[in-house]
C-alpha positions in Angstrom: 0.0 0.0 0.0 1.2 3.5 -0.7 2.1 5.7 2.3 -0.7 8.0 3.5 -0.2 11.4 2.0 -0.7 14.7 3.9 -4.1 15.2 2.1 -5.6 11.8 2.9 -4.2 12.0 6.4 -6.1 15.3 6.8 -9.3 13.5 5.7 -8.9 10.9 8.4 -7.9 13.5 11.0 -10.9 15.8 10.2 -13.5 13.0 9.9 -14.5 12.8 13.6 -15.5 16.5 13.6 -18.1 16.0 10.8 -19.5 12.6 11.7 -22.0 13.7 14.2 -23.6 16.4 12.1 -23.7 14.0 9.1 -25.4 11.3 11.1 -27.9 13.9 12.3 -28.7 14.7 8.7 -29.2 11.0 7.9 -31.6 10.5 10.8 -33.5 13.7 10.1 -34.0 12.9 6.4 -34.8 9.2 7.1 -37.6 10.3 9.5 -38.9 12.9 7.0 -38.7 11.4 3.5 -40.2 13.2 0.5 -41.3 11.9 -2.9 -39.7 12.8 -6.2 -40.5 16.4 -7.1 -41.6 17.3 -3.6 -38.2 17.4 -1.8 -38.7 20.9 -0.4 -37.8 20.2 3.2 -34.9 17.9 2.3 -33.5 20.5 -0.1 -33.7 23.3 2.5 -31.9 21.1 5.0 -29.1 20.4 2.5 -28.9 24.1 1.6 -28.5 25.1 5.3 -25.7 22.6 5.8 -23.8 23.8 2.7 -24.2 27.5 3.7 -22.9 26.7 7.2 -19.9 25.0 5.5 -19.1 28.2 3.6 -20.5 27.3 0.2 -22.3 29.8 -2.1 -25.7 28.1 -2.3 -28.4 28.3 -5.0 -31.7 26.5 -4.5 -34.6 25.7 -6.9 -32.4 24.4 -9.7 -34.5 22.1 -11.9 -37.2 21.8 -9.3 -35.8 21.4 -5.7 -32.2 21.0 -6.8 -29.5 22.5 -4.6 -26.1 23.7 -5.9 -23.2 24.7 -3.6 -20.0 26.2 -4.9 -16.7 26.6 -3.0 -14.1 28.4 -5.0 -10.6 27.8 -3.6 -8.2 29.2 -6.1 -7.3 28.1 -9.7 -7.7 24.5 -10.5 -10.2 21.8 -11.7 -13.9 21.9 -11.1 -15.0 18.7 -9.3 -18.7 18.0 -8.9 -20.1 15.7 -6.2 -23.7 14.6 -6.5 -26.3 12.9 -4.2 -30.1 12.5 -4.5 -32.9 14.0 -2.5 -36.0 11.9 -3.1 -37.5 8.9 -1.4 -40.0 6.1 -2.6 -43.7 5.3 -2.1 -42.9 2.4 0.2 -44.2 1.7 3.8 -41.2 1.2 6.0 -41.1 -2.1 8.0 -37.7 -2.0 9.5 -38.9 -1.4 13.1 -36.1 1.1 13.6 -36.6 3.8 16.3 -36.2 6.4 13.6 -38.3 4.7 11.0 -40.4 6.8 8.7 -44.1 7.1 9.4 -44.8 9.6 6.6 -47.9 9.4 4.5 -48.3 12.1 1.8 -50.3 12.7 -1.4 -48.7 11.4 -4.5 -48.9 13.2 -7.9 -52.5 12.0 -8.3 -53.5 13.2 -4.9 -53.7 9.6 -3.4 -52.2 9.1 0.1 -49.1 6.9 0.0 -46.5 5.9 2.6 -43.0 7.2 2.0 -39.6 5.7 2.9 -35.9 6.2 2.0 -35.7 2.6 0.7 -32.8 3.3 -1.7 -30.2 5.0 0.5 -30.6 8.5 -0.8 -30.7 9.8 2.8 -27.3 8.1 3.4 -25.9 9.6 0.1 -27.0 13.1 1.1 -25.6 12.7 4.7 -22.2 11.7 3.2 -22.3 14.5 0.8 -23.0 17.2 3.4 -20.3 15.7 5.6 -17.8 15.7 2.8 -18.6 19.3 2.0 -17.9 20.3 5.6 -14.7 18.2 5.7 -13.3 19.6 2.4 -14.2 23.1 3.4 -12.2 22.8 6.6 -9.4 21.3 4.6 -9.2 24.2 2.1 -5.5 24.5 2.7 -4.9 21.0 1.2 -6.4 21.5 -2.2 -7.1 24.0 -5.0 -9.9 24.3 -7.5 -13.7 24.6 -7.3 -15.9 22.1 -5.4 -19.4 21.8 -6.7 -21.9 20.1 -4.5 -25.2 19.0 -6.1 -28.3 17.7 -4.4 -30.5 16.3 -7.2 -34.2 15.9 -7.0 -36.4 13.3 -8.7 -33.8 10.6 -9.4 -36.4 7.8 -8.8 -38.5 9.1 -11.7 -35.3 9.5 -13.9 -36.1 13.2 -14.6 -34.1 15.2 -12.0 -30.7 15.2 -13.7 -32.3 16.3 -17.0 -34.3 19.0 -15.2 -31.2 20.4 -13.5 -29.2 20.4 -16.7 -32.0 22.0 -18.7 -32.1 24.7 -16.0 -28.5 25.6 -16.7 -26.6 23.6 -14.2 -23.4 23.7 -16.3 -24.0 27.2 -17.8 -25.1 29.1 -14.7 -22.5 27.5 -12.6 -19.1 26.0 -13.3 -19.0 23.2 -15.9 -17.2 20.4 -14.1 -14.2 18.3 -15.4 -15.4 15.3 -13.4 -18.6 14.3 -11.7 -18.4 11.8 -8.8 -21.2 9.8 -7.0 -21.7 6.7 -4.9 -24.7 4.4 -4.2 -25.6 2.1 -1.3 -25.3 -1.6 -2.0 -25.8 -4.8 0.1 -22.2 -5.1 1.0 -20.7 -4.9 4.5 -20.6 -1.3 5.8 -17.1 0.1 5.5 -16.5 -1.4 2.1 -16.7 0.1 -1.4 -17.0 -1.7 -4.8 -15.8 -0.7 -8.2 -16.7 -2.1 -11.6 -14.8 -2.6 -14.8 -17.1 -1.5 -17.6 -20.9 -1.0 -17.0 -22.0 -0.5 -13.4 -25.7 -0.1 -13.9 -28.1 -0.7 -16.8 -29.9 1.7 -19.0 -33.7 1.6 -19.1 -36.9 2.4 -20.9 -40.1 2.8 -19.0 -43.0 2.2 -21.4 -46.7 2.9 -20.8 -49.2 1.0 -22.9 -53.0 1.7 -23.0 -55.1 -1.1 -24.6 -58.4 0.2 -25.9 -61.4 -2.1 -25.7 -65.2 -1.9 -25.7 -66.7 -2.0 -22.3 -70.0 -3.6 -21.2 -71.7 -6.0 -18.9 -69.8 -8.9 -17.6 -72.8 -11.1 -18.4 -72.6 -10.2 -22.1 -68.9 -10.5 -22.9 -69.7 -11.3 -26.5 -70.9 -7.7 -26.9 -67.6 -6.3 -25.7 -63.9 -6.3 -26.6 -62.3 -7.1 -23.3 -59.0 -5.2 -22.9 -58.1 -7.3 -19.8 -57.8 -10.4 -22.0 -55.7 -8.5 -24.5 -53.5 -7.1 -21.7 -53.0 -10.6 -20.3 -52.0 -11.9 -23.7 -49.5 -9.1 -24.0 -48.0 -9.9 -20.6 -47.4 -13.5 -21.5 -46.1 -12.8 -25.0 -43.6 -10.2 -23.7 -41.8 -13.0 -21.8 -40.5 -14.3 -25.1 -38.6 -11.0 -25.8 -35.9 -12.1 -23.3 -36.2 -15.9 -23.6 -36.4 -16.1 -27.5 -35.3 -12.8 -28.9 -32.2 -11.9 -26.8 -28.9 -13.8 -26.7 -28.4 -15.9 -23.6 -25.1 -14.1 -23.2 -26.8 -10.7 -23.1 -28.3 -9.3 -19.9 -31.8 -8.0 -20.6 -34.7 -7.6 -18.2 -38.3 -6.9 -19.2 -40.9 -6.5 -16.5 -44.5 -5.6 -16.5 -44.6 -3.9 -13.1 -48.2 -2.5 -13.3 -51.4 -3.5 -14.9 -54.6 -1.6 -14.1 -58.1 -2.2 -15.6 -61.7 -1.9 -14.5 -63.5 -0.9 -11.3 -65.8 -3.9 -10.5 -66.0 -7.6 -11.3 -69.3 -7.3 -13.1 -68.1 -4.7 -15.6 -65.9 -5.2 -18.6 -63.7 -2.1 -18.8 -63.0 -0.1 -21.9 -59.3 0.2 -21.3 -56.3 -1.4 -19.6 -53.0 0.2 -18.8 -49.7 -1.5 -18.5 -46.3 -0.1 -17.3 -43.3 -1.9 -18.6 -39.7 -1.6 -17.6 -36.9 -2.7 -20.0 -33.2 -2.9 -18.8 -30.0 -3.6 -20.7 -26.4 -2.6 -20.9 -26.4 -1.1 -24.4 -28.5 1.4 -26.2 -28.8 -1.0 -29.1 -30.4 -3.7 -26.9 -32.8 -1.2 -25.3 -33.9 0.0 -28.8 -34.4 -3.6 -29.9 -36.5 -4.5 -26.8 -38.6 -1.3 -27.1 -39.3 -2.1 -30.8 -40.3 -5.7 -29.8 -42.7 -4.3 -27.1 -44.4 -2.1 -29.7 -44.7 -5.0 -32.2 -46.2 -7.4 -29.7 -48.6 -4.9 -28.2 -49.9 -3.9 -31.7 -50.2 -7.6 -32.8 -52.1 -8.7 -29.7 -54.5 -5.8 -29.9 -55.1 -6.6 -33.5 -55.7 -10.3 -32.6 -58.2 -9.3 -30.0 -60.1 -7.0 -32.4 -59.6 -3.8 -30.4 -61.6 -1.0 -31.8 -58.5 1.3 -32.1 -54.7 1.0 -32.0 -53.1 0.9 -28.6 -51.3 4.0 -27.2 -47.7 3.3 -26.5 -45.3 5.9 -25.2 -41.9 5.9 -23.5 -42.4 7.6 -20.2 -38.7 7.8 -19.1 -35.3 6.5 -20.2 -31.8 6.3 -18.8 -28.4 5.4 -20.2 -26.1 2.7 -18.9 -23.8 3.9 -16.1 -20.2 3.5 -17.2 -17.4 5.3 -15.4 -14.6 7.0 -17.4 -11.7 4.6 -17.2 -9.1 7.2 -16.0 -11.3 8.8 -13.5 -12.4 5.5 -12.1 -8.8 4.3 -11.8 -7.8 7.4 -9.8 -10.8 6.9 -7.5 -10.2 3.2 -7.0 -6.4 3.7 -6.3 -7.1 6.3 -3.6 -9.8 4.1 -2.0 -7.4 1.2 -1.8 -4.8 3.6 -0.5 -7.0 5.0 2.3 -9.5 2.2 3.1 -7.1 -0.7 2.4 -7.4 -3.1 -0.5 -9.3 -5.6 1.6 -12.2 -3.1 1.8 -12.3 -2.4 -1.9 -14.2 -5.1 -3.9 -15.1 -5.7 -7.5 -18.7 -5.0 -8.6 -20.6 -7.1 -11.2 -23.0 -5.0 -13.5 -26.4 -4.5 -11.9 -29.6 -4.1 -13.9 -30.7 -1.3 -11.5 -30.6 2.1 -13.3 -30.4 5.8 -12.7 -30.0 9.1 -14.5 -26.5 9.9 -13.3 -24.9 9.3 -16.8 -26.6 12.5 -18.1 -24.1 14.5 -16.1 -21.3 13.1 -18.4 -20.9 12.3 -22.1 -24.3 10.6 -22.3 -25.9 14.0 -21.8 -23.5 16.1 -23.9 -26.3 17.1 -26.3 -28.3 18.3 -23.4 -25.8 20.3 -21.4 -23.3 21.2 -24.2 -20.2 20.5 -22.1 -17.4 18.5 -23.7 -15.1 16.1 -21.9 -17.0 15.8 -18.6 -15.9 12.5 -17.1 -17.9 10.5 -14.5 -16.9 8.0 -11.8 -19.4 6.0 -9.8 -18.9 3.3 -7.2 -21.0 1.3 -4.7 -20.9 1.9 -1.0 -21.5 -1.0 1.5 -24.2 -0.3 4.1 -25.0 -3.5 5.9 -24.1 -3.6 9.6 -22.0 -6.4 11.0 -24.9 -7.9 13.1 -27.3 -8.0 10.1 -24.5 -9.4 7.9 -23.7 -12.2 10.5 -27.4 -13.1 10.9 -28.1 -13.3 7.2 -28.1 -16.9 5.9 -25.5 -17.9 3.4 -22.1 -19.4 3.4 -20.6 -17.0 0.9 -20.8 -13.2 0.4 -22.8 -13.7 -2.8 -25.3 -15.9 -0.9 -25.7 -13.4 1.8 -26.2 -10.5 -0.6 -28.9 -12.5 -2.3 -30.7 -13.0 1.0 -30.4 -9.4 2.3 -33.3 -6.9 1.9 -32.4 -5.1 -1.4 -32.8 -1.5 -2.2 -36.5 -0.5 -2.6 -37.4 -3.1 0.0 -39.5 -2.0 3.1 -36.9 -3.8 5.2 -33.9 -1.9 3.7 -31.9 -0.5 6.6 -28.3 0.8 6.2 -26.1 1.0 9.3 -25.2 4.7 9.6 -22.6 4.2 12.3 -20.2 2.5 9.8 -21.6 3.5 6.4 -21.5 7.3 7.0 -17.8 7.5 7.9 -16.9 5.2 5.1 -19.0 7.1 2.6 -17.5 10.5 3.7 -14.0 9.1 3.4 -14.7 7.5 0.0 -16.3 10.7 -1.4 -13.7 13.2 0.1 -10.7 11.2 -1.1 -12.2 10.7 -4.5 -12.7 14.5 -4.8 -9.1 15.0 -3.7 -7.8 12.6 -6.3 -9.2 15.1 -9.0 -8.6 18.5 -7.3 -5.3 20.2 -7.5 -2.8 20.1 -4.7 -2.0 23.1 -2.5 -0.1 25.9 -4.0 3.6 25.9 -3.3 4.7 28.3 -0.6 7.4 30.6 -1.8 10.7 30.2 -0.1 11.7 33.1 2.1 14.2 35.5 0.6 17.6 35.6 2.2 18.2 38.6 4.3 20.4 41.2 2.5 24.0 41.1 3.6 25.3 44.2 5.3 
């Protein structure tokens, strides 16, 4: 292992001073989660913490987005990003700080809300890192850009911030860094070679039928039957139209139709999620969905063509090779190689790639590199009690992200997350300016 440098030693020395406030942020946000697009309280809390740390703060960027800038002399612009939003999930962890929030969703229906994906932990680590690097301003040069992004779960927050001028109103970054919780032991990080997360398409399908009385089905065109046929036929897209060597996931996550059992409805709505690690595969799967939906509706004699639209999309998350190498090297250097693992590509998805080259047409910046890694969050007791002889078996048995039982251990995950994020930033910021040597006293 390389010897600890002055900069990374300063991270470890300064960490105890920022831990308590960061954990307080975590507990506060976990108790008070907010849905995508409604992150007003969370954004205000993040803005206060950044202001206290000496950042120039702007709120309301692309919705409830928060941007903090700390200019510390000439040098690179490094952006650190975390998410603000939570999920419509009822928490079942039994933790003393568990969420009990129930709020209206976008349709006005009351839904329970929980931070079931770790965004509360991400933001706690981000605010802790901002405070730590601000206190360490003598150890680096450049501009630190802290971004709290709204609406990641709906895959529209990054786009909204960029369309609101994130890179034109503020400093366009040279590199963007982020981390995400994963079912690994807390205190560990994991890096991938190649894709980290999949790209996605979320497709909404409306099947149009002819409603009527359940006692006279021959006088109707039942959209439920057509929808059921679509669900079954879609299974062949992966099993018969995709190579066994290619990772593709196609899921019908929602099917809604009708109001009562004695009424044939006039429409059925399906929401379909496609995941893959290349744009070509995603385009091919989307085309197959459209083809199958049209054919099944025609076979059912639907009175008009189905409505098919892509509701959201994301790109595969792939770190820039040089940026990722620098981050992994410094993580092994500070955390120790035994706490830095490899990461196999996951078919989870997110909108982070838009901050880099995948969003270049959107933000107009050229050469923005991205690096992304996974942050372990499982406490030692939960890890020990989880069945499985191997790490892979335990990870398969642990409550995953988006589960009502998902419960990171902040005591170990927060310090590791701050250390990982702060040192990753230092690996891309400039070192301190050289101090001029004193002039010799004139000889008399």
